[in-house]
All heavy atoms as TSV, in Angstrom:
chain	resi	resn	atom	element	x	y	z
A	1	MET	N	N	0.847	-1.160	0.000
A	1	MET	CA	C	0.000	0.000	0.000
A	1	MET	C	C	0.900	1.233	0.000
A	1	MET	O	O	1.947	1.244	0.617
A	1	MET	CB	C	-0.917	-0.023	1.229
A	1	MET	CG	C	-1.853	1.149	1.294
A	1	MET	SD	S	-2.965	1.038	2.706
A	1	MET	CE	C	-4.208	-0.017	2.009
A	2	MET	N	N	0.469	2.282	-0.660
A	2	MET	CA	C	1.273	3.481	-0.761
A	2	MET	C	C	0.916	4.443	0.373
A	2	MET	O	O	-0.239	4.689	0.653
A	2	MET	CB	C	1.031	4.155	-2.122
A	2	MET	CG	C	2.008	5.258	-2.431
A	2	MET	SD	S	1.725	6.017	-4.038
A	2	MET	CE	C	2.150	4.690	-5.138
A	3	ASN	N	N	1.958	4.999	1.026
A	3	ASN	CA	C	1.702	5.963	2.087
A	3	ASN	C	C	1.554	7.365	1.505
A	3	ASN	O	O	1.628	7.563	0.289
A	3	ASN	CB	C	2.793	5.905	3.166
A	3	ASN	CG	C	4.154	6.330	2.653
A	3	ASN	OD1	O	4.277	6.927	1.587
A	3	ASN	ND2	N	5.194	6.011	3.401
A	4	LYS	N	N	1.366	8.369	2.381
A	4	LYS	CA	C	1.127	9.727	1.900
A	4	LYS	C	C	2.344	10.344	1.218
A	4	LYS	O	O	2.227	11.331	0.519
A	4	LYS	CB	C	0.650	10.614	3.046
A	4	LYS	CG	C	1.635	10.761	4.177
A	4	LYS	CD	C	1.060	11.603	5.286
A	4	LYS	CE	C	2.063	11.691	6.444
A	4	LYS	NZ	N	1.519	12.471	7.534
A	5	ASN	N	N	3.526	9.744	1.394
A	5	ASN	CA	C	4.744	10.231	0.746
A	5	ASN	C	C	4.989	9.547	-0.591
A	5	ASN	O	O	6.002	9.774	-1.222
A	5	ASN	CB	C	5.958	10.030	1.651
A	5	ASN	CG	C	5.855	10.835	2.929
A	5	ASN	OD1	O	5.288	11.919	2.930
A	5	ASN	ND2	N	6.389	10.295	4.011
A	6	GLY	N	N	4.076	8.698	-1.008
A	6	GLY	CA	C	4.219	7.992	-2.280
A	6	GLY	C	C	5.119	6.778	-2.206
A	6	GLY	O	O	5.527	6.240	-3.220
A	7	GLU	N	N	5.444	6.336	-1.007
A	7	GLU	CA	C	6.295	5.172	-0.831
A	7	GLU	C	C	5.429	3.953	-0.524
A	7	GLU	O	O	4.402	4.060	0.130
A	7	GLU	CB	C	7.276	5.410	0.323
A	7	GLU	CG	C	8.180	6.607	0.113
A	7	GLU	CD	C	8.900	7.007	1.386
A	7	GLU	OE1	O	8.485	6.560	2.480
A	7	GLU	OE2	O	9.865	7.773	1.285
A	8	TYR	N	N	5.881	2.820	-1.023
A	8	TYR	CA	C	5.133	1.600	-0.766
A	8	TYR	C	C	5.497	1.037	0.598
A	8	TYR	O	O	6.651	1.005	0.985
A	8	TYR	CB	C	5.403	0.552	-1.850
A	8	TYR	CG	C	4.696	0.871	-3.136
A	8	TYR	CD1	C	5.358	1.482	-4.194
A	8	TYR	CD2	C	3.350	0.573	-3.282
A	8	TYR	CE1	C	4.699	1.793	-5.372
A	8	TYR	CE2	C	2.680	0.871	-4.453
A	8	TYR	CZ	C	3.361	1.482	-5.492
A	8	TYR	OH	O	2.698	1.783	-6.647
A	9	GLU	N	N	4.472	0.609	1.320
A	9	GLU	CA	C	4.655	-0.010	2.629
A	9	GLU	C	C	4.075	-1.409	2.607
A	9	GLU	O	O	3.146	-1.694	1.861
A	9	GLU	CB	C	3.931	0.789	3.712
A	9	GLU	CG	C	4.405	2.202	3.891
A	9	GLU	CD	C	3.572	2.938	4.929
A	9	GLU	OE1	O	2.466	2.463	5.259
A	9	GLU	OE2	O	4.033	3.980	5.391
A	10	GLU	N	N	4.604	-2.260	3.450
A	10	GLU	CA	C	4.028	-3.597	3.583
A	10	GLU	C	C	2.737	-3.496	4.375
A	10	GLU	O	O	2.646	-2.745	5.335
A	10	GLU	CB	C	4.989	-4.531	4.315
A	10	GLU	CG	C	6.206	-4.890	3.510
A	10	GLU	CD	C	7.048	-5.922	4.238
A	10	GLU	OE1	O	6.487	-6.739	4.988
A	10	GLU	OE2	O	8.263	-5.892	4.055
A	11	GLU	N	N	1.722	-4.235	3.932
A	11	GLU	CA	C	0.462	-4.241	4.682
A	11	GLU	C	C	0.650	-5.055	5.949
A	11	GLU	O	O	1.280	-6.104	5.945
A	11	GLU	CB	C	-0.661	-4.838	3.833
A	11	GLU	CG	C	-1.038	-3.960	2.670
A	11	GLU	CD	C	-2.261	-4.462	1.945
A	11	GLU	OE1	O	-3.093	-5.114	2.590
A	11	GLU	OE2	O	-2.366	-4.192	0.752
A	12	GLN	N	N	0.108	-4.538	7.019
A	12	GLN	CA	C	0.212	-5.240	8.285
A	12	GLN	C	C	-0.980	-6.159	8.455
A	12	GLN	O	O	-2.119	-5.761	8.252
A	12	GLN	CB	C	0.261	-4.242	9.438
A	12	GLN	CG	C	1.481	-3.367	9.404
A	12	GLN	CD	C	1.492	-2.371	10.558
A	12	GLN	OE1	O	0.540	-2.299	11.320
A	12	GLN	NE2	N	2.561	-1.624	10.669
A	13	SER	N	N	-0.698	-7.389	8.803
A	13	SER	CA	C	-1.788	-8.333	9.050
A	13	SER	C	C	-2.132	-8.289	10.530
A	13	SER	O	O	-1.293	-7.960	11.365
A	13	SER	CB	C	-1.372	-9.745	8.633
A	13	SER	OG	O	-0.238	-10.136	9.367
A	14	PRO	N	N	-3.391	-8.605	10.859
A	14	PRO	CA	C	-3.779	-8.589	12.268
A	14	PRO	C	C	-2.989	-9.633	13.042
A	14	PRO	O	O	-2.593	-10.662	12.485
A	14	PRO	CB	C	-5.266	-8.936	12.232
A	14	PRO	CG	C	-5.520	-9.511	10.908
A	14	PRO	CD	C	-4.448	-9.011	9.989
A	15	PRO	N	N	-2.735	-9.387	14.323
A	15	PRO	CA	C	-1.995	-10.375	15.117
A	15	PRO	C	C	-2.752	-11.700	15.185
A	15	PRO	O	O	-3.961	-11.715	15.303
A	15	PRO	CB	C	-1.881	-9.730	16.489
A	15	PRO	CG	C	-2.871	-8.627	16.509
A	15	PRO	CD	C	-3.168	-8.257	15.090
A	16	GLN	N	N	-2.021	-12.764	15.069
A	16	GLN	CA	C	-2.654	-14.082	15.107
A	16	GLN	C	C	-2.530	-14.667	16.494
A	16	GLN	O	O	-1.549	-14.447	17.197
A	16	GLN	CB	C	-1.997	-15.004	14.083
A	16	GLN	CG	C	-2.212	-14.533	12.674
A	16	GLN	CD	C	-1.653	-15.524	11.657
A	16	GLN	OE1	O	-1.135	-16.561	12.030
A	16	GLN	NE2	N	-1.756	-15.194	10.397
A	17	GLU	N	N	-3.558	-15.423	16.877
A	17	GLU	CA	C	-3.561	-16.061	18.179
A	17	GLU	C	C	-2.591	-17.236	18.170
A	17	GLU	O	O	-2.180	-17.718	17.116
A	17	GLU	CB	C	-4.963	-16.554	18.515
A	17	GLU	CG	C	-5.970	-15.427	18.655
A	17	GLU	CD	C	-7.352	-15.934	18.984
A	17	GLU	OE1	O	-7.460	-17.081	19.455
A	17	GLU	OE2	O	-8.303	-15.184	18.760
A	18	ALA	N	N	-2.246	-17.685	19.323
A	18	ALA	CA	C	-1.347	-18.830	19.434
A	18	ALA	C	C	-1.950	-20.029	18.732
A	18	ALA	O	O	-3.146	-20.298	18.834
A	18	ALA	CB	C	-1.094	-19.145	20.905
A	19	SER	N	N	-1.130	-20.747	18.000
A	19	SER	CA	C	-1.639	-21.869	17.211
A	19	SER	C	C	-1.921	-23.098	18.069
A	19	SER	O	O	-2.570	-24.028	17.614
A	19	SER	CB	C	-0.645	-22.227	16.100
A	19	SER	OG	O	0.594	-22.588	16.675
A	20	SER	N	N	-1.433	-23.123	19.284
A	20	SER	CA	C	-1.665	-24.277	20.153
A	20	SER	C	C	-2.835	-23.996	21.084
A	20	SER	O	O	-2.678	-23.802	22.277
A	20	SER	CB	C	-0.400	-24.589	20.959
A	20	SER	OG	O	-0.071	-23.470	21.750
A	21	SER	N	N	-4.040	-23.937	20.491
A	21	SER	CA	C	-5.227	-23.695	21.312
A	21	SER	C	C	-5.740	-25.010	21.886
A	21	SER	O	O	-5.442	-26.088	21.392
A	21	SER	CB	C	-6.306	-23.015	20.484
A	21	SER	OG	O	-6.696	-23.843	19.421
A	22	ASP	N	N	-6.529	-24.875	22.915
A	22	ASP	CA	C	-7.074	-26.032	23.616
A	22	ASP	C	C	-8.253	-26.600	22.825
A	22	ASP	O	O	-9.256	-25.911	22.626
A	22	ASP	CB	C	-7.515	-25.586	25.006
A	22	ASP	CG	C	-8.079	-26.719	25.833
A	22	ASP	OD1	O	-7.866	-27.892	25.467
A	22	ASP	OD2	O	-8.735	-26.423	26.847
A	23	PRO	N	N	-8.168	-27.850	22.353
A	23	PRO	CA	C	-9.271	-28.440	21.583
A	23	PRO	C	C	-10.572	-28.501	22.381
A	23	PRO	O	O	-11.649	-28.365	21.819
A	23	PRO	CB	C	-8.789	-29.854	21.246
A	23	PRO	CG	C	-7.336	-29.880	21.528
A	23	PRO	CD	C	-7.040	-28.753	22.464
A	24	THR	N	N	-10.492	-28.671	23.692
A	24	THR	CA	C	-11.697	-28.716	24.516
A	24	THR	C	C	-12.389	-27.359	24.504
A	24	THR	O	O	-13.615	-27.274	24.379
A	24	THR	CB	C	-11.337	-29.117	25.964
A	24	THR	OG1	O	-10.613	-30.339	25.934
A	24	THR	CG2	C	-12.578	-29.264	26.810
A	25	GLU	N	N	-11.604	-26.292	24.585
A	25	GLU	CA	C	-12.174	-24.950	24.551
A	25	GLU	C	C	-12.779	-24.664	23.167
A	25	GLU	O	O	-13.853	-24.072	23.069
A	25	GLU	CB	C	-11.092	-23.918	24.871
A	25	GLU	CG	C	-11.622	-22.499	24.931
A	25	GLU	CD	C	-10.541	-21.494	25.266
A	25	GLU	OE1	O	-9.406	-21.898	25.616
A	25	GLU	OE2	O	-10.835	-20.300	25.167
A	26	ASP	N	N	-12.090	-25.104	22.118
A	26	ASP	CA	C	-12.613	-24.924	20.765
A	26	ASP	C	C	-13.949	-25.646	20.599
A	26	ASP	O	O	-14.879	-25.114	19.988
A	26	ASP	CB	C	-11.620	-25.443	19.717
A	26	ASP	CG	C	-10.375	-24.578	19.604
A	26	ASP	OD1	O	-10.387	-23.446	20.126
A	26	ASP	OD2	O	-9.395	-25.042	18.994
A	27	LEU	N	N	-14.040	-26.836	21.146
A	27	LEU	CA	C	-15.278	-27.612	21.050
A	27	LEU	C	C	-16.402	-26.923	21.811
A	27	LEU	O	O	-17.540	-26.854	21.335
A	27	LEU	CB	C	-15.052	-29.023	21.594
A	27	LEU	CG	C	-16.195	-30.006	21.429
A	27	LEU	CD1	C	-16.561	-30.187	19.966
A	27	LEU	CD2	C	-15.827	-31.345	22.050
A	28	GLN	N	N	-16.095	-26.375	22.971
A	28	GLN	CA	C	-17.095	-25.661	23.759
A	28	GLN	C	C	-17.607	-24.445	22.996
A	28	GLN	O	O	-18.812	-24.185	22.939
A	28	GLN	CB	C	-16.502	-25.228	25.106
A	28	GLN	CG	C	-17.468	-24.448	25.978
A	28	GLN	CD	C	-18.667	-25.273	26.406
A	28	GLN	OE1	O	-18.563	-26.470	26.619
A	28	GLN	NE2	N	-19.804	-24.620	26.535
A	29	ILE	N	N	-16.692	-23.698	22.371
A	29	ILE	CA	C	-17.084	-22.528	21.585
A	29	ILE	C	C	-17.940	-22.945	20.403
A	29	ILE	O	O	-18.945	-22.292	20.077
A	29	ILE	CB	C	-15.841	-21.747	21.126
A	29	ILE	CG1	C	-15.154	-21.114	22.340
A	29	ILE	CG2	C	-16.194	-20.680	20.096
A	29	ILE	CD1	C	-13.780	-20.539	22.050
A	30	ALA	N	N	-17.586	-24.047	19.760
A	30	ALA	CA	C	-18.367	-24.544	18.622
A	30	ALA	C	C	-19.788	-24.899	19.046
A	30	ALA	O	O	-20.751	-24.577	18.343
A	30	ALA	CB	C	-17.676	-25.758	18.000
A	31	TRP	N	N	-19.932	-25.550	20.189
A	31	TRP	CA	C	-21.272	-25.895	20.688
A	31	TRP	C	C	-22.079	-24.647	21.007
A	31	TRP	O	O	-23.271	-24.567	20.719
A	31	TRP	CB	C	-21.183	-26.795	21.923
A	31	TRP	CG	C	-21.050	-28.248	21.574
A	31	TRP	CD1	C	-19.943	-29.020	21.732
A	31	TRP	CD2	C	-22.040	-29.083	20.972
A	31	TRP	NE1	N	-20.190	-30.285	21.269
A	31	TRP	CE2	C	-21.464	-30.353	20.800
A	31	TRP	CE3	C	-23.357	-28.885	20.553
A	31	TRP	CZ2	C	-22.161	-31.412	20.240
A	31	TRP	CZ3	C	-24.047	-29.945	19.991
A	31	TRP	CH2	C	-23.460	-31.186	19.849
A	32	GLU	N	N	-21.421	-23.648	21.615
A	32	GLU	CA	C	-22.118	-22.397	21.917
A	32	GLU	C	C	-22.572	-21.704	20.632
A	32	GLU	O	O	-23.686	-21.173	20.562
A	32	GLU	CB	C	-21.213	-21.476	22.733
A	32	GLU	CG	C	-20.978	-21.976	24.143
A	32	GLU	CD	C	-19.916	-21.184	24.884
A	32	GLU	OE1	O	-19.424	-20.166	24.354
A	32	GLU	OE2	O	-19.579	-21.580	26.014
A	33	ASN	N	N	-21.709	-21.715	19.620
A	33	ASN	CA	C	-22.078	-21.122	18.335
A	33	ASN	C	C	-23.250	-21.870	17.700
A	33	ASN	O	O	-24.144	-21.254	17.120
A	33	ASN	CB	C	-20.887	-21.101	17.388
A	33	ASN	CG	C	-19.830	-20.110	17.796
A	33	ASN	OD1	O	-20.080	-19.203	18.581
A	33	ASN	ND2	N	-18.625	-20.284	17.278
A	34	LEU	N	N	-23.239	-23.191	17.813
A	34	LEU	CA	C	-24.329	-23.996	17.268
A	34	LEU	C	C	-25.648	-23.672	17.965
A	34	LEU	O	O	-26.683	-23.488	17.313
A	34	LEU	CB	C	-24.012	-25.484	17.412
A	34	LEU	CG	C	-25.091	-26.453	16.936
A	34	LEU	CD1	C	-25.342	-26.286	15.439
A	34	LEU	CD2	C	-24.709	-27.879	17.258
A	35	GLU	N	N	-25.621	-23.564	19.278
A	35	GLU	CA	C	-26.829	-23.240	20.032
A	35	GLU	C	C	-27.340	-21.846	19.681
A	35	GLU	O	O	-28.550	-21.630	19.553
A	35	GLU	CB	C	-26.578	-23.353	21.535
A	35	GLU	CG	C	-26.433	-24.786	22.022
A	35	GLU	CD	C	-27.683	-25.614	21.743
A	35	GLU	OE1	O	-28.807	-25.127	21.964
A	35	GLU	OE2	O	-27.526	-26.766	21.297
A	36	THR	N	N	-26.428	-20.894	19.500
A	36	THR	CA	C	-26.825	-19.540	19.109
A	36	THR	C	C	-27.487	-19.556	17.740
A	36	THR	O	O	-28.543	-18.955	17.542
A	36	THR	CB	C	-25.604	-18.604	19.104
A	36	THR	OG1	O	-25.034	-18.594	20.412
A	36	THR	CG2	C	-25.992	-17.200	18.700
A	37	ALA	N	N	-26.881	-20.257	16.800
A	37	ALA	CA	C	-27.443	-20.346	15.454
A	37	ALA	C	C	-28.801	-21.036	15.481
A	37	ALA	O	O	-29.744	-20.600	14.807
A	37	ALA	CB	C	-26.483	-21.103	14.536
A	38	ARG	N	N	-28.929	-22.091	16.258
A	38	ARG	CA	C	-30.198	-22.813	16.364
A	38	ARG	C	C	-31.288	-21.903	16.922
A	38	ARG	O	O	-32.421	-21.913	16.447
A	38	ARG	CB	C	-30.013	-24.042	17.238
A	38	ARG	CG	C	-31.229	-24.939	17.283
A	38	ARG	CD	C	-30.968	-26.198	18.071
A	38	ARG	NE	N	-30.073	-27.055	17.314
A	38	ARG	CZ	C	-29.197	-27.898	17.848
A	38	ARG	NH1	N	-29.096	-28.012	19.144
A	38	ARG	NH2	N	-28.431	-28.645	17.087
A	39	SER	N	N	-30.935	-21.105	17.911
A	39	SER	CA	C	-31.899	-20.178	18.505
A	39	SER	C	C	-32.360	-19.137	17.488
A	39	SER	O	O	-33.550	-18.830	17.391
A	39	SER	CB	C	-31.258	-19.497	19.714
A	39	SER	OG	O	-32.090	-18.501	20.215
A	40	ILE	N	N	-31.424	-18.602	16.728
A	40	ILE	CA	C	-31.763	-17.600	15.717
A	40	ILE	C	C	-32.675	-18.193	14.650
A	40	ILE	O	O	-33.694	-17.602	14.279
A	40	ILE	CB	C	-30.481	-17.021	15.081
A	40	ILE	CG1	C	-29.724	-16.180	16.110
A	40	ILE	CG2	C	-30.794	-16.200	13.838
A	40	ILE	CD1	C	-28.324	-15.794	15.689
A	41	VAL	N	N	-32.338	-19.374	14.162
A	41	VAL	CA	C	-33.149	-20.019	13.122
A	41	VAL	C	C	-34.540	-20.341	13.654
A	41	VAL	O	O	-35.539	-20.141	12.962
A	41	VAL	CB	C	-32.445	-21.289	12.584
A	41	VAL	CG1	C	-33.365	-22.093	11.686
A	41	VAL	CG2	C	-31.171	-20.908	11.835
A	42	THR	N	N	-34.630	-20.796	14.889
A	42	THR	CA	C	-35.937	-21.098	15.488
A	42	THR	C	C	-36.812	-19.856	15.532
A	42	THR	O	O	-37.987	-19.894	15.164
A	42	THR	CB	C	-35.754	-21.688	16.902
A	42	THR	OG1	O	-34.999	-22.886	16.806
A	42	THR	CG2	C	-37.097	-21.971	17.551
A	43	LYS	N	N	-36.236	-18.720	15.959
A	43	LYS	CA	C	-37.002	-17.476	16.014
A	43	LYS	C	C	-37.445	-17.038	14.620
A	43	LYS	O	O	-38.566	-16.564	14.441
A	43	LYS	CB	C	-36.178	-16.377	16.680
A	43	LYS	CG	C	-36.010	-16.587	18.160
A	43	LYS	CD	C	-35.132	-15.517	18.774
A	43	LYS	CE	C	-34.890	-15.804	20.242
A	43	LYS	NZ	N	-33.988	-14.815	20.850
A	44	LEU	N	N	-36.573	-17.198	13.639
A	44	LEU	CA	C	-36.930	-16.822	12.272
A	44	LEU	C	C	-38.054	-17.699	11.729
A	44	LEU	O	O	-38.982	-17.212	11.094
A	44	LEU	CB	C	-35.712	-16.917	11.352
A	44	LEU	CG	C	-34.652	-15.840	11.516
A	44	LEU	CD1	C	-33.422	-16.172	10.683
A	44	LEU	CD2	C	-35.207	-14.481	11.127
A	45	VAL	N	N	-37.992	-18.987	11.997
A	45	VAL	CA	C	-39.015	-19.909	11.512
A	45	VAL	C	C	-40.354	-19.625	12.190
A	45	VAL	O	O	-41.404	-19.630	11.537
A	45	VAL	CB	C	-38.578	-21.375	11.741
A	45	VAL	CG1	C	-39.719	-22.338	11.501
A	45	VAL	CG2	C	-37.396	-21.718	10.837
A	46	GLU	N	N	-40.319	-19.347	13.495
A	46	GLU	CA	C	-41.563	-19.072	14.215
A	46	GLU	C	C	-42.221	-17.782	13.753
A	46	GLU	O	O	-43.439	-17.652	13.776
A	46	GLU	CB	C	-41.288	-18.998	15.718
A	46	GLU	CG	C	-40.982	-20.345	16.333
A	46	GLU	CD	C	-40.538	-20.236	17.783
A	46	GLU	OE1	O	-40.300	-19.113	18.268
A	46	GLU	OE2	O	-40.415	-21.290	18.426
A	47	SER	N	N	-41.440	-16.805	13.321
A	47	SER	CA	C	-42.003	-15.523	12.903
A	47	SER	C	C	-42.189	-15.433	11.395
A	47	SER	O	O	-42.574	-14.386	10.881
A	47	SER	CB	C	-41.102	-14.375	13.378
A	47	SER	OG	O	-39.859	-14.426	12.718
A	48	PHE	N	N	-41.956	-16.515	10.673
A	48	PHE	CA	C	-42.059	-16.508	9.207
A	48	PHE	C	C	-43.521	-16.455	8.774
A	48	PHE	O	O	-44.358	-17.187	9.286
A	48	PHE	CB	C	-41.414	-17.765	8.630
A	48	PHE	CG	C	-41.543	-17.864	7.144
A	48	PHE	CD1	C	-40.812	-17.047	6.314
A	48	PHE	CD2	C	-42.419	-18.774	6.575
A	48	PHE	CE1	C	-40.927	-17.136	4.931
A	48	PHE	CE2	C	-42.549	-18.868	5.203
A	48	PHE	CZ	C	-41.798	-18.044	4.380
A	49	HIS	N	N	-43.811	-15.544	7.855
A	49	HIS	CA	C	-45.145	-15.431	7.281
A	49	HIS	C	C	-45.014	-15.501	5.762
A	49	HIS	O	O	-44.462	-14.590	5.155
A	49	HIS	CB	C	-45.802	-14.093	7.670
A	49	HIS	CG	C	-45.945	-13.922	9.139
A	49	HIS	ND1	N	-46.867	-14.611	9.889
A	49	HIS	CD2	C	-45.277	-13.142	10.013
A	49	HIS	CE1	C	-46.754	-14.261	11.152
A	49	HIS	NE2	N	-45.796	-13.374	11.263
A	50	PRO	N	N	-45.519	-16.555	5.142
A	50	PRO	CA	C	-45.444	-16.637	3.683
A	50	PRO	C	C	-46.185	-15.462	3.044
A	50	PRO	O	O	-47.062	-14.857	3.665
A	50	PRO	CB	C	-46.135	-17.949	3.344
A	50	PRO	CG	C	-46.256	-18.689	4.622
A	50	PRO	CD	C	-46.164	-17.697	5.727
A	51	LEU	N	N	-45.859	-15.136	1.825
A	51	LEU	CA	C	-46.494	-14.013	1.142
A	51	LEU	C	C	-48.009	-14.163	1.091
A	51	LEU	O	O	-48.728	-13.185	1.099
A	51	LEU	CB	C	-45.945	-13.865	-0.274
A	51	LEU	CG	C	-44.511	-13.349	-0.372
A	51	LEU	CD1	C	-44.067	-13.308	-1.823
A	51	LEU	CD2	C	-44.373	-11.986	0.263
A	52	GLY	N	N	-48.512	-15.356	1.063
A	52	GLY	CA	C	-49.951	-15.583	1.009
A	52	GLY	C	C	-50.665	-15.127	2.267
A	52	GLY	O	O	-51.865	-14.899	2.258
A	53	ASP	N	N	-49.939	-14.961	3.374
A	53	ASP	CA	C	-50.548	-14.552	4.637
A	53	ASP	C	C	-50.536	-13.038	4.838
A	53	ASP	O	O	-51.091	-12.540	5.800
A	53	ASP	CB	C	-49.811	-15.195	5.813
A	53	ASP	CG	C	-50.017	-16.703	5.856
A	53	ASP	OD1	O	-50.918	-17.195	5.148
A	53	ASP	OD2	O	-49.271	-17.374	6.576
A	54	ILE	N	N	-49.890	-12.288	3.949
A	54	ILE	CA	C	-49.770	-10.848	4.120
A	54	ILE	C	C	-51.049	-10.167	3.656
A	54	ILE	O	O	-51.547	-10.422	2.572
A	54	ILE	CB	C	-48.574	-10.299	3.323
A	54	ILE	CG1	C	-47.271	-10.883	3.867
A	54	ILE	CG2	C	-48.542	-8.772	3.358
A	54	ILE	CD1	C	-46.049	-10.508	3.068
A	55	VAL	N	N	-51.593	-9.314	4.503
A	55	VAL	CA	C	-52.761	-8.514	4.146
A	55	VAL	C	C	-52.313	-7.063	4.158
A	55	VAL	O	O	-51.899	-6.547	5.192
A	55	VAL	CB	C	-53.925	-8.738	5.136
A	55	VAL	CG1	C	-55.090	-7.841	4.778
A	55	VAL	CG2	C	-54.329	-10.194	5.153
A	56	VAL	N	N	-52.391	-6.405	3.009
A	56	VAL	CA	C	-51.913	-5.036	2.882
A	56	VAL	C	C	-53.081	-4.077	3.068
A	56	VAL	O	O	-54.147	-4.260	2.491
A	56	VAL	CB	C	-51.261	-4.821	1.490
A	56	VAL	CG1	C	-50.797	-3.389	1.335
A	56	VAL	CG2	C	-50.126	-5.800	1.297
A	57	GLY	N	N	-52.866	-3.038	3.877
A	57	GLY	CA	C	-53.882	-2.011	4.072
A	57	GLY	C	C	-54.959	-2.452	5.035
A	57	GLY	O	O	-55.261	-3.627	5.168
A	58	GLY	N	N	-55.567	-1.483	5.715
A	58	GLY	CA	C	-56.601	-1.810	6.682
A	58	GLY	C	C	-57.948	-1.253	6.267
A	58	GLY	O	O	-58.895	-1.249	7.023
A	59	SER	N	N	-58.078	-0.757	5.040
A	59	SER	CA	C	-59.320	-0.104	4.624
A	59	SER	C	C	-60.280	-1.092	3.975
A	59	SER	O	O	-61.257	-0.691	3.359
A	59	SER	CB	C	-59.001	1.031	3.655
A	59	SER	OG	O	-58.387	0.514	2.488
A	60	GLY	N	N	-60.020	-2.343	4.077
A	60	GLY	CA	C	-60.916	-3.330	3.487
A	60	GLY	C	C	-60.616	-3.586	2.023
A	60	GLY	O	O	-61.300	-4.348	1.379
A	61	GLY	N	N	-59.593	-2.921	1.507
A	61	GLY	CA	C	-59.208	-3.146	0.122
A	61	GLY	C	C	-58.668	-4.527	-0.071
A	61	GLY	O	O	-58.178	-5.160	0.850
A	62	LYS	N	N	-58.763	-5.033	-1.278
A	62	LYS	CA	C	-58.303	-6.383	-1.543
A	62	LYS	C	C	-56.818	-6.367	-1.906
A	62	LYS	O	O	-56.384	-5.542	-2.670
A	62	LYS	CB	C	-59.110	-6.994	-2.675
A	62	LYS	CG	C	-59.055	-8.472	-2.730
A	62	LYS	CD	C	-60.160	-9.035	-3.562
A	62	LYS	CE	C	-60.225	-10.510	-3.291
A	62	LYS	NZ	N	-61.370	-11.120	-3.849
A	63	SER	N	N	-56.055	-7.264	-1.326
A	63	SER	CA	C	-54.647	-7.381	-1.611
A	63	SER	C	C	-54.433	-8.506	-2.582
A	63	SER	O	O	-55.172	-9.487	-2.597
A	63	SER	CB	C	-53.876	-7.660	-0.307
A	63	SER	OG	O	-52.563	-8.063	-0.601
A	64	GLU	N	N	-53.385	-8.407	-3.358
A	64	GLU	CA	C	-53.089	-9.514	-4.281
A	64	GLU	C	C	-52.574	-10.738	-3.532
A	64	GLU	O	O	-52.506	-11.817	-4.080
A	64	GLU	CB	C	-52.072	-9.067	-5.328
A	64	GLU	CG	C	-50.725	-8.667	-4.750
A	64	GLU	CD	C	-49.760	-8.197	-5.804
A	64	GLU	OE1	O	-49.298	-9.055	-6.571
A	64	GLU	OE2	O	-49.505	-6.989	-5.875
A	65	TYR	N	N	-52.201	-10.565	-2.260
A	65	TYR	CA	C	-51.661	-11.669	-1.482
A	65	TYR	C	C	-52.710	-12.368	-0.625
A	65	TYR	O	O	-52.465	-13.409	-0.103
A	65	TYR	CB	C	-50.523	-11.172	-0.569
A	65	TYR	CG	C	-49.385	-10.590	-1.339
A	65	TYR	CD1	C	-49.076	-9.254	-1.258
A	65	TYR	CD2	C	-48.587	-11.399	-2.154
A	65	TYR	CE1	C	-48.016	-8.710	-1.973
A	65	TYR	CE2	C	-47.526	-10.880	-2.863
A	65	TYR	CZ	C	-47.253	-9.538	-2.775
A	65	TYR	OH	O	-46.210	-9.018	-3.467
A	66	SER	N	N	-53.841	-11.768	-0.408
A	66	SER	CA	C	-54.801	-12.386	0.505
A	66	SER	C	C	-55.837	-13.190	-0.248
A	66	SER	O	O	-56.001	-13.128	-1.407
A	66	SER	CB	C	-55.482	-11.337	1.368
A	66	SER	OG	O	-56.126	-10.385	0.563
């Protein structure tokens, strides 16, 4: 990347964590992530309304979806 003086600089990569992580901790994090994802999907499915269920307007007008 070029700096404000027109000189090229090496891009800095973010610091990396130690490569010798605890597999038990990784597994625990994976399970927590799975439970979080499952909870989100459950909420989305419970609140899902197909287009056929949408009623537009409250004036008694007919909707193309109802």
